Residue frames relative to the residue before (quaternion, step in Angstrom):
aa qw qx qy qz dx dy dz
M 1.0000 0.0000 0.0000 0.0000 0.00 0.00 0.00
K 0.6250 0.5354 -0.3536 0.4446 3.52 1.03 -0.61
R 0.6306 0.5554 -0.3130 0.4426 3.45 1.19 -0.93
L 0.6435 0.5256 -0.3157 0.4583 3.59 1.11 -0.88
K 0.6393 0.5192 -0.3292 0.4619 3.59 1.03 -0.80
A 0.6381 0.5481 -0.3432 0.4179 3.58 0.99 -0.79
Y 0.7502 0.3864 -0.2307 0.4844 3.60 1.04 -0.81
F 0.4588 0.7498 -0.4129 0.2384 3.55 1.16 -0.19
W 0.7241 0.4334 -0.2375 0.4810 3.54 0.85 -1.07
P 0.6293 0.4879 -0.3734 0.4760 3.69 1.01 -0.61
V 0.6443 0.4956 -0.3661 0.4529 3.65 0.93 -0.60
V 0.6297 0.5137 -0.3537 0.4631 3.66 1.05 -0.73
G 0.6617 0.5117 -0.3322 0.4359 3.56 0.96 -0.86
L 0.6559 0.4959 -0.3303 0.4635 3.63 1.02 -0.84
A 0.6269 0.5351 -0.3584 0.4384 3.53 0.94 -0.83
A 0.6749 0.4843 -0.3245 0.4524 3.68 0.94 -0.90
I 0.6351 0.5163 -0.3617 0.4464 3.66 1.04 -0.62
L 0.6573 0.5206 -0.3139 0.4455 3.53 0.92 -0.88
F 0.6554 0.5176 -0.2994 0.4614 3.59 0.90 -0.90
S 0.6932 0.4865 -0.2924 0.4442 3.58 0.96 -0.98
V 0.6477 0.5361 -0.3114 0.4429 3.46 1.03 -0.96
N 0.6364 0.5088 -0.3381 0.4710 3.61 0.97 -0.82
A 0.6806 0.4731 -0.3149 0.4625 3.63 0.79 -0.93
L 0.6367 0.5272 -0.3455 0.4442 3.62 0.99 -0.74
Y 0.6003 0.5709 -0.3563 0.4322 3.56 1.09 -0.80
H 0.6833 0.4475 -0.3035 0.4907 3.66 0.94 -0.89
E 0.6525 0.5174 -0.3471 0.4313 3.66 1.02 -0.54
L 0.7976 0.3353 -0.0974 0.4918 3.52 1.10 -0.84
R 0.2486 0.8094 -0.5044 0.1696 3.53 1.19 0.42
G 0.7430 0.4325 -0.2287 0.4567 3.62 0.95 -0.74
L 0.5541 0.6170 -0.3681 0.4204 3.56 1.33 0.03
S 0.2102 -0.7910 0.5640 0.1098 3.60 -0.89 1.04
V 0.5907 -0.5792 0.3829 0.4110 3.52 -1.18 0.51
D 0.5702 0.6084 -0.3687 0.4107 3.61 1.11 -0.54
E 0.6378 0.5380 -0.2788 0.4755 3.54 1.15 -0.81
F 0.6411 0.5227 -0.2998 0.4753 3.47 1.04 -0.80
I 0.6720 0.4951 -0.2743 0.4776 3.53 0.85 -1.07
A 0.6435 0.4979 -0.3325 0.4769 3.64 0.93 -0.75
S 0.6473 0.4880 -0.3354 0.4800 3.68 0.91 -0.71
F 0.6393 0.5385 -0.3250 0.4424 3.58 0.95 -0.87
Q 0.7038 0.4544 -0.2632 0.4785 3.64 1.01 -0.93
A 0.6151 0.5737 -0.3603 0.4033 3.58 1.17 -0.44
I 0.5265 0.6261 -0.4216 0.3913 3.56 1.25 -0.36
S 0.4352 -0.7596 0.4452 0.1881 3.54 -0.84 1.16
L 0.6360 -0.5138 0.3980 0.4161 3.56 -1.13 0.28
G 0.6284 0.5317 -0.3118 0.4745 3.57 1.05 -0.85
S 0.6636 0.4925 -0.3172 0.4653 3.66 0.96 -0.67
W 0.6046 0.5429 -0.3311 0.4798 3.54 1.20 -0.66
L 0.6725 0.5158 -0.2918 0.4434 3.57 0.90 -0.94
L 0.6664 0.4904 -0.2880 0.4821 3.55 1.05 -0.93
A 0.6293 0.5213 -0.3113 0.4852 3.61 1.10 -0.69
I 0.6446 0.4957 -0.3167 0.4885 3.67 1.02 -0.64
G 0.6465 0.4930 -0.3393 0.4732 3.54 1.04 -0.80
A 0.6336 0.5209 -0.3438 0.4571 3.66 0.97 -0.71
T 0.6150 0.5226 -0.3583 0.4693 3.63 1.07 -0.66
L 0.6511 0.5185 -0.3111 0.4588 3.57 0.88 -0.81
V 0.6281 0.5125 -0.3347 0.4804 3.61 0.97 -0.79
A 0.6629 0.5377 -0.3002 0.4258 3.57 0.87 -1.07
Y 0.7262 0.4216 -0.2490 0.4826 3.58 0.78 -0.92
A 0.6185 0.5280 -0.3640 0.4540 3.56 1.11 -0.46
A 0.6161 0.5339 -0.3175 0.4844 3.55 1.25 -0.61
L 0.6215 0.5499 -0.3282 0.4513 3.54 1.10 -0.69
A 0.5940 0.5496 -0.3146 0.4962 3.55 1.14 -0.75
A 0.6495 0.5304 -0.2896 0.4615 3.53 1.04 -0.90
Y 0.5913 0.5321 -0.3921 0.4621 3.65 1.13 -0.52
D 0.6721 0.4592 -0.3294 0.4784 3.66 0.77 -0.74
K 0.6201 0.5352 -0.3631 0.4441 3.61 0.93 -0.65
L 0.6309 0.5339 -0.3148 0.4667 3.58 0.98 -0.83
A 0.6703 0.5208 -0.2870 0.4440 3.52 0.90 -0.99
L 0.7058 0.4386 -0.3043 0.4657 3.50 0.95 -0.81
D 0.5849 0.5311 -0.3900 0.4731 3.62 1.13 -0.44
H 0.6065 0.5568 -0.3455 0.4504 3.53 1.03 -0.75
L 0.7107 0.4355 -0.2390 0.4981 3.61 0.96 -0.96
G 0.5194 -0.6704 0.4103 0.3354 3.64 1.17 -0.23
H 0.5210 0.6028 -0.4257 0.4288 3.55 1.21 0.33
H 0.0386 0.8142 -0.5759 0.0630 3.59 -0.24 1.28
H 0.5252 0.6726 -0.4011 0.3331 3.65 1.16 -0.02
I 0.6463 0.5417 -0.3549 0.4036 3.61 1.11 -0.51
S 0.5409 -0.6774 0.4216 0.2662 3.49 -0.89 1.18
I 0.5705 -0.5975 0.4479 0.3419 3.61 -1.12 0.60
W 0.5762 0.5854 -0.3513 0.4492 3.52 1.20 -0.68
F 0.6901 0.4834 -0.2820 0.4589 3.55 0.82 -1.06
I 0.6319 0.5230 -0.3103 0.4805 3.57 1.04 -0.91
T 0.6784 0.4997 -0.3239 0.4304 3.65 0.77 -0.82
V 0.6892 0.4691 -0.2842 0.4735 3.54 0.92 -0.89
C 0.6226 0.4991 -0.3320 0.5031 3.67 1.03 -0.67
S 0.6549 0.4976 -0.3200 0.4703 3.59 0.78 -0.85
F 0.6686 0.5025 -0.3011 0.4582 3.61 0.78 -0.98
T 0.6523 0.5255 -0.2901 0.4629 3.55 0.90 -0.89
T 0.6368 0.5517 -0.2946 0.4509 3.54 0.91 -1.09
Y 0.7713 0.3862 -0.2137 0.4586 3.53 0.52 -1.19
A 0.6162 0.5485 -0.3772 0.4209 3.60 1.03 -0.64
L 0.6781 0.4724 -0.2865 0.4847 3.53 1.10 -0.71
S 0.7004 0.5031 -0.2734 0.4262 3.52 0.81 -1.05
H 0.6256 0.5407 -0.3336 0.4527 3.60 1.05 -0.63
N 0.7145 0.4389 -0.2205 0.4982 3.56 1.10 -0.72
L 0.7376 0.4672 -0.2376 0.4256 3.59 1.01 -0.76
G 0.4176 -0.6884 0.4713 0.3601 3.54 1.26 -0.56
A 0.7873 0.2622 -0.2212 0.5124 3.54 -1.28 0.13
S 0.0363 -0.8927 0.4490 0.0142 3.54 1.04 1.05
V 0.6288 0.5515 -0.3616 0.4119 3.65 0.89 -0.66
F 0.7166 0.4560 -0.2507 0.4645 3.50 0.97 -1.01
S 0.6795 0.4800 -0.2991 0.4674 3.62 0.90 -0.90
G 0.6622 0.4941 -0.3366 0.4517 3.51 1.03 -0.69
A 0.5971 0.6109 -0.3443 0.3895 3.54 1.05 -0.82
V 0.6422 0.5597 -0.3076 0.4240 3.49 1.01 -0.91
V 0.6759 0.4839 -0.2835 0.4782 3.60 0.96 -0.94
R 0.6610 0.5051 -0.3062 0.4629 3.58 0.97 -0.92
Y 0.6363 0.5496 -0.3369 0.4237 3.59 0.99 -0.89
R 0.6812 0.4716 -0.3040 0.4703 3.56 0.89 -0.97
A 0.7179 0.4720 -0.2838 0.4257 3.68 0.88 -0.82
Y 0.7297 0.4239 -0.2423 0.4786 3.61 0.82 -1.03
R 0.5750 0.5717 -0.4065 0.4212 3.59 1.00 -0.44
S 0.6344 0.5268 -0.3135 0.4709 3.58 1.19 -0.78
K 0.6981 0.4148 -0.2818 0.5111 3.68 1.17 -0.34
G 0.7261 -0.5061 0.2514 0.3917 3.66 1.11 0.49
L 0.5069 0.6322 -0.4519 0.3730 3.71 1.23 -0.11
T 0.4733 -0.6445 0.5437 0.2549 3.50 -1.25 0.65
A 0.6615 -0.4974 0.3719 0.4203 3.63 -1.17 0.32
G 0.6528 0.5202 -0.3024 0.4601 3.46 1.00 -0.85
E 0.6540 0.5343 -0.2957 0.4465 3.57 0.99 -0.86
V 0.6324 0.5115 -0.3014 0.4976 3.54 1.16 -0.80
G 0.6248 0.5184 -0.3487 0.4684 3.62 1.09 -0.61
V 0.6401 0.5198 -0.3093 0.4738 3.56 1.07 -0.83
L 0.6202 0.5573 -0.3121 0.4552 3.58 1.05 -0.79
V 0.6519 0.5048 -0.2867 0.4878 3.53 0.92 -1.03
A 0.6571 0.5123 -0.2960 0.4670 3.60 0.84 -1.01
F 0.6671 0.5173 -0.2884 0.4520 3.59 0.89 -1.01
C 0.6790 0.4791 -0.2910 0.4741 3.57 0.88 -0.82
S 0.6324 0.5190 -0.3198 0.4780 3.58 1.01 -0.72
F 0.6498 0.4916 -0.3209 0.4829 3.56 1.01 -0.84
T 0.6438 0.5463 -0.3334 0.4194 3.57 0.88 -0.83
F 0.6317 0.4983 -0.3242 0.4975 3.55 1.09 -0.68
T 0.6593 0.5097 -0.3204 0.4504 3.51 0.96 -0.90
L 0.6195 0.5478 -0.3306 0.4547 3.61 1.06 -0.80
G 0.6509 0.5245 -0.2920 0.4648 3.57 0.98 -0.92
T 0.6591 0.5201 -0.3047 0.4497 3.53 0.94 -0.96
L 0.6634 0.4996 -0.2837 0.4794 3.60 1.00 -1.00
M 0.6440 0.5096 -0.3512 0.4498 3.64 0.80 -0.86
L 0.7002 0.4857 -0.2775 0.4438 3.56 0.71 -1.09
S 0.6451 0.5531 -0.3084 0.4276 3.44 0.98 -0.96
A 0.6420 0.5217 -0.2971 0.4769 3.60 1.06 -0.84
I 0.6746 0.5063 -0.3061 0.4414 3.53 0.94 -0.93
V 0.6326 0.5496 -0.2785 0.4692 3.55 1.13 -0.82
L 0.6448 0.5099 -0.2890 0.4906 3.55 1.05 -0.90
L 0.7033 0.4520 -0.2705 0.4774 3.55 0.92 -0.80
A 0.7027 0.4486 -0.2999 0.4638 3.62 0.97 -0.76
K 0.7935 0.1530 -0.0388 0.5877 3.57 1.06 -0.87
P 0.0921 -0.8607 0.4986 0.0465 3.62 0.57 1.13
D 0.6582 0.5297 -0.3267 0.4237 3.60 1.14 -0.48
I 0.4225 0.6990 -0.4658 0.3405 3.58 1.30 0.00
I 0.5949 0.5742 -0.4032 0.3921 3.61 1.04 -0.55
E 0.5849 0.5812 -0.3748 0.4238 3.62 1.08 -0.34
R 0.5897 0.5860 -0.3596 0.4238 3.53 1.18 -0.40
F 0.7172 0.3879 -0.2282 0.5320 3.62 1.24 -0.56
A 0.7974 -0.0089 0.0574 0.6007 3.60 1.03 -0.77
E 0.2741 -0.8112 0.4926 0.1554 3.52 -0.19 1.31
F 0.6331 0.5595 -0.3438 0.4097 3.61 1.11 -0.59
L 0.6168 0.5730 -0.3652 0.3973 3.63 1.19 -0.28
P 0.4445 -0.7212 0.4574 0.2705 3.66 -0.86 0.75
I 0.5951 -0.5924 0.3843 0.3836 3.55 -1.02 0.77
E 0.5808 0.6086 -0.3788 0.3857 3.64 1.06 -0.76
M 0.6146 0.5728 -0.3674 0.3990 3.57 1.13 -0.49
S 0.5653 0.5666 -0.3769 0.4662 3.52 1.23 -0.46
L 0.6755 0.5157 -0.2928 0.4383 3.52 0.81 -0.97
T 0.6595 0.5039 -0.2998 0.4703 3.53 0.95 -1.05
T 0.6748 0.5042 -0.3006 0.4473 3.59 0.85 -1.01
G 0.6204 0.5603 -0.3150 0.4494 3.56 0.95 -0.87
V 0.6669 0.4927 -0.2819 0.4827 3.59 0.88 -1.02
V 0.6764 0.5113 -0.3118 0.4288 3.61 0.85 -0.97
I 0.6697 0.5126 -0.3067 0.4413 3.50 0.96 -0.92
L 0.6787 0.4730 -0.3110 0.4679 3.54 0.96 -0.78
A 0.5772 0.5406 -0.3715 0.4864 3.60 1.15 -0.46
L 0.6545 0.4975 -0.3446 0.4531 3.65 0.84 -0.69
V 0.6029 0.5479 -0.3264 0.4792 3.54 1.12 -0.83
G 0.6529 0.5426 -0.2980 0.4364 3.46 1.01 -0.92
L 0.6223 0.5232 -0.3127 0.4912 3.58 1.06 -0.87
Y 0.6436 0.5253 -0.3440 0.4376 3.62 0.94 -0.71
V 0.6562 0.5040 -0.2946 0.4782 3.47 1.10 -0.87
L 0.6164 0.5403 -0.3361 0.4638 3.61 1.07 -0.86
G 0.6357 0.5259 -0.3607 0.4350 3.67 0.90 -0.88
S 0.6587 0.5100 -0.3113 0.4573 3.57 0.92 -0.65
L 0.6705 0.4914 -0.3072 0.4633 3.47 0.99 -0.78
I 0.6337 0.5217 -0.3025 0.4845 3.55 1.12 -0.72
G 0.3236 -0.7627 0.4913 0.2687 3.56 0.99 -0.84
L 0.0100 -0.8467 0.5291 -0.0547 3.55 0.73 1.10
R 0.5604 -0.6280 0.4207 0.3385 3.56 -1.04 0.95
P 0.5672 -0.5939 0.4485 0.3526 3.64 -1.27 0.53
I 0.3698 -0.6669 0.5771 0.2925 3.57 -1.23 0.41
R 0.2522 -0.7870 0.5546 0.0970 3.52 -0.69 1.24
M 0.0918 -0.7740 0.6265 -0.0074 3.55 -0.85 1.13
R 0.7199 -0.4662 0.2939 0.4220 3.58 -1.26 0.08
W 0.7787 0.3582 -0.1490 0.4931 3.43 1.01 -1.02
F 0.8251 0.0083 0.0288 0.5642 3.56 1.06 -0.65
Q 0.4418 -0.6645 0.5320 0.2834 3.55 -1.25 0.00
L 0.2042 -0.7839 0.5684 0.1436 3.69 -0.72 0.75
H 0.1308 -0.8284 0.5441 0.0236 3.50 -0.30 1.34
Y 0.5113 -0.6294 0.5012 0.3020 3.50 -1.18 0.88
P 0.5082 -0.6673 0.4283 0.3363 3.71 -0.73 0.91
R 0.5279 -0.6134 0.4837 0.3333 3.56 -1.13 0.56
P 0.6859 -0.4955 0.3495 0.4023 3.53 -1.17 0.39
S 0.6665 0.5209 -0.2953 0.4441 3.52 0.96 -0.87
I 0.6459 0.4828 -0.3147 0.5007 3.58 1.16 -0.67
V 0.6636 0.5033 -0.3356 0.4401 3.62 0.91 -0.83
F 0.6713 0.5139 -0.3026 0.4402 3.56 0.95 -0.71
R 0.6085 0.4943 -0.3243 0.5294 3.53 1.30 -0.52
Q 0.6069 0.5437 -0.3540 0.4591 3.58 1.04 -0.57
L 0.6391 0.5341 -0.3092 0.4589 3.57 1.04 -0.85
V 0.6883 0.4588 -0.2746 0.4903 3.57 1.12 -0.59
I 0.7415 0.4509 -0.2157 0.4476 3.52 0.89 -1.06
A 0.5816 0.6415 -0.3713 0.3351 3.52 0.96 -0.98
P 0.7868 0.3799 -0.2498 0.4173 3.64 0.60 -0.97
V 0.5099 0.6956 -0.4201 0.2823 3.53 1.20 -0.42
E 0.6379 0.5613 -0.3117 0.4254 3.55 0.93 -0.92
L 0.6926 0.4685 -0.2759 0.4741 3.53 1.03 -0.92
L 0.6360 0.5214 -0.3219 0.4691 3.54 1.12 -0.76
G 0.6279 0.5164 -0.3248 0.4833 3.65 1.12 -0.52
A 0.6877 0.5007 -0.2847 0.4420 3.54 0.89 -1.02
A 0.6496 0.4847 -0.2970 0.5048 3.54 1.02 -0.85
G 0.6009 0.5655 -0.3626 0.4331 3.68 1.10 -0.58
I 0.5718 0.5976 -0.3845 0.4100 3.60 1.11 -0.59
I 0.7202 0.4177 -0.2496 0.4946 3.49 0.92 -1.02
Y 0.6240 0.5486 -0.3589 0.4252 3.62 0.91 -0.64
F 0.6827 0.4898 -0.2875 0.4598 3.52 0.89 -0.90
A 0.6954 0.4746 -0.2645 0.4704 3.62 1.09 -0.73
L 0.5606 0.6105 -0.3952 0.3960 3.63 1.20 -0.35
P 0.4742 -0.6369 0.4923 0.3567 3.63 -1.09 0.49
Q 0.6193 -0.5738 0.4051 0.3509 3.55 -1.29 0.48
A 0.6229 0.5826 -0.3503 0.3872 3.60 1.02 -0.73
G 0.8425 0.0887 -0.1006 0.5218 3.58 -0.59 1.11
N 0.3759 0.7397 -0.4639 0.3105 3.57 1.30 0.13
P 0.2890 -0.7981 0.5003 0.1708 3.67 -0.41 1.10
G 0.6401 -0.5138 0.3603 0.4432 3.73 1.23 -0.16
Y 0.6731 -0.5450 0.3427 0.3640 3.36 -1.32 0.66
V 0.6375 0.5539 -0.3406 0.4133 3.64 0.79 -0.89
V 0.6796 0.4487 -0.2817 0.5075 3.63 0.88 -0.86
I 0.6253 0.4753 -0.3763 0.4913 3.67 0.82 -0.70
L 0.6353 0.5172 -0.3627 0.4442 3.66 0.77 -0.75
G 0.6374 0.5245 -0.3326 0.4561 3.65 0.88 -0.82
I 0.6948 0.4772 -0.2733 0.4634 3.54 0.87 -1.03
F 0.6504 0.4976 -0.3326 0.4677 3.57 1.06 -0.68
L 0.6258 0.5193 -0.3605 0.4568 3.63 0.94 -0.60
A 0.6428 0.5115 -0.3132 0.4765 3.59 1.03 -0.76
S 0.7033 0.4953 -0.2531 0.4427 3.53 0.89 -1.04
F 0.6856 0.4887 -0.2852 0.4581 3.52 0.96 -0.93
S 0.6056 0.5477 -0.3374 0.4684 3.50 1.12 -0.82
A 0.6724 0.5091 -0.2916 0.4513 3.56 0.86 -1.05
A 0.6319 0.5324 -0.3139 0.4677 3.59 1.08 -0.88
L 0.6768 0.4837 -0.3181 0.4547 3.60 0.93 -0.85
L 0.6638 0.5189 -0.2783 0.4612 3.62 0.96 -0.90
S 0.6622 0.5010 -0.3299 0.4492 3.58 1.08 -0.60
H 0.2703 -0.7828 0.5041 0.2449 3.63 1.25 -0.39
A 0.3343 0.7115 -0.5252 0.3257 3.58 1.07 0.71
P 0.5171 -0.6575 0.4305 0.3391 3.60 -0.71 0.88
G 0.8321 0.0315 -0.0617 0.5503 3.57 -0.60 1.14
G 0.4640 -0.7106 0.4036 0.3419 3.56 1.32 0.25
L 0.1312 0.8611 -0.4785 0.1115 3.50 1.41 0.74
G 0.8186 0.2303 -0.1872 0.4917 3.58 -0.77 1.09
V 0.6857 0.4953 -0.2934 0.4455 3.40 1.01 -1.02
L 0.6140 0.5496 -0.3288 0.4613 3.66 0.92 -0.91
E 0.7294 0.4652 -0.2560 0.4313 3.49 0.72 -1.08
L 0.5859 0.5838 -0.3488 0.4407 3.58 1.07 -0.81
V 0.7224 0.4526 -0.2575 0.4548 3.56 0.66 -1.17
F 0.6370 0.5281 -0.3362 0.4499 3.61 0.90 -0.81
I 0.6793 0.5121 -0.2853 0.4416 3.54 0.80 -1.13
A 0.7037 0.4848 -0.2569 0.4513 3.53 0.90 -1.00
A 0.7131 0.4893 -0.2191 0.4517 3.51 1.15 -0.79
L 0.7054 0.3563 -0.1822 0.5851 3.54 1.38 -0.27
P 0.0652 0.8458 -0.5288 0.0269 3.66 0.58 0.96
E 0.6128 0.5826 -0.3098 0.4348 3.58 1.30 -0.53
M 0.7013 0.4758 -0.2612 0.4622 3.58 1.22 -0.34
D 0.5877 -0.5664 0.4327 0.3829 3.63 -1.12 0.42
P 0.4480 -0.6992 0.4622 0.3110 3.69 -0.56 0.97
A 0.6317 0.5412 -0.3467 0.4334 3.56 0.92 -0.73
G 0.6556 0.5062 -0.3091 0.4674 3.59 0.93 -0.58
V 0.6715 0.4685 -0.3040 0.4870 3.46 1.04 -0.87
L 0.6212 0.5166 -0.3493 0.4745 3.67 0.96 -0.64
A 0.6264 0.5183 -0.3337 0.4772 3.65 0.99 -0.78
A 0.6407 0.5140 -0.3156 0.4751 3.63 0.88 -0.73
L 0.6576 0.5082 -0.2749 0.4834 3.57 0.95 -0.94
A 0.6247 0.5270 -0.3402 0.4651 3.54 1.06 -0.74
I 0.6456 0.4878 -0.3240 0.4902 3.62 0.90 -0.82
F 0.5898 0.5465 -0.3699 0.4654 3.63 0.96 -0.71
R 0.6657 0.5041 -0.2926 0.4660 3.55 0.78 -1.14
L 0.6936 0.4971 -0.3079 0.4207 3.58 0.82 -0.93
L 0.7499 0.4220 -0.2000 0.4686 3.57 0.85 -1.07
Y 0.7626 0.4036 -0.1964 0.4658 3.55 0.86 -0.88
L 0.7973 0.3301 -0.1417 0.4850 3.53 1.14 -0.76
I 0.7928 0.3797 -0.2103 0.4279 3.54 0.51 -1.31
V 0.6735 0.4537 -0.3427 0.4723 3.67 0.81 -0.96
P 0.6622 0.4727 -0.3740 0.4452 3.79 0.71 -0.71
F 0.6164 0.5589 -0.3551 0.4262 3.64 1.02 -0.84
V 0.6691 0.4874 -0.3086 0.4685 3.63 0.91 -0.83
M 0.6283 0.5427 -0.2974 0.4715 3.58 1.05 -0.83
A 0.6919 0.4815 -0.3059 0.4425 3.51 0.93 -0.98
L 0.5839 0.5732 -0.3559 0.4515 3.60 1.10 -0.68
V 0.6301 0.5069 -0.3184 0.4946 3.69 1.04 -0.82
V 0.6458 0.5275 -0.3287 0.4435 3.58 0.88 -0.98
I 0.6922 0.4825 -0.2864 0.4539 3.65 0.83 -0.96
L 0.6212 0.5409 -0.3371 0.4560 3.55 0.99 -0.73
I 0.6642 0.4944 -0.2910 0.4793 3.60 0.95 -1.04
Y 0.6598 0.5397 -0.2909 0.4345 3.62 0.94 -1.02
E 0.7225 0.4635 -0.2427 0.4520 3.50 0.87 -1.06
R 0.5883 0.5583 -0.3393 0.4765 3.58 1.23 -0.65
S 0.6785 0.4716 -0.3124 0.4687 3.61 0.97 -0.96
R 0.6281 0.5147 -0.3641 0.4560 3.62 0.92 -0.64
F 0.6553 0.5341 -0.3033 0.4396 3.57 0.97 -0.88
L 0.6760 0.4846 -0.2966 0.4692 3.51 1.03 -0.83
A 0.6276 0.5282 -0.3269 0.4693 3.56 1.07 -0.81
Q 0.6481 0.5206 -0.3080 0.4627 3.60 1.00 -0.86
R 0.6875 0.4952 -0.2707 0.4569 3.57 0.93 -0.92
N 0.7300 0.3933 -0.2526 0.4985 3.59 1.16 -0.53
G 0.6605 -0.5459 0.3063 0.4146 3.53 1.26 0.44
G 0.5121 0.6564 -0.4281 0.3515 3.56 1.18 0.10
M 0.7352 -0.3685 0.3136 0.4746 3.54 -1.31 -0.32
P 0.4658 -0.6863 0.4625 0.3131 3.70 -0.90 0.73
């Protein structure tokens, strides 16, 4: 049974990749490599710089996720530099490896345990960051549905536009209940190894500000890299990104390979597929590949320093 569980998510991720690649093949049968290269080369230096800036915004917000979680736990002694490096490494690995909660938890456990957090506190930190991401996704999804209710037709033409408005209102109501619970001061949930405390109002309000920023930045990478011809605007691109990125995470495919591209190509029929693929290639380069390489270097340096400290009789 344990062996089956170990293989379950990799099999799910592989199945998602195969399905997406097959669907993409049918969507892009008429696209040539030369068209893709031409679209990639047509992206201006200004667009590259804006996309790089959006990447920095996204990863800065991810570091703020960890800082919020540590403030919630009452750990204020950890330097912002350590938090930033740990957060960057965590997300750079988890975004590429799939099963982000589990792969990210391993990195955070190693790092934050060295700063005095208990195993239970690391578990709360991981859950808090995952919830913050979910909160941001829900908030922005509701805003997009209310601002551009016809976006629902890009994913399912048979659904009425009114469903967008209803769904948006319901989501914002749920977010409001979460805020209300903080203002009321609900009692903590007591478990065997730790207590799960409801975030204080000051933490919750910071969540409401910080949670969407990472997604706004990540969607901005693609928006800035897309060609102007047929571009439906940032709000629509944001909505498509939220749907595609969520689908990629749920698929557990490493880097959302194929899933991200499939949703974007299908949801932007008015745009040149070569231009869309070029923008997504830049997204993968800036948001996934470059951070992944940098994260591997950080891990090698960190583990080497711990090994040397252990060998010299220092703290492990």
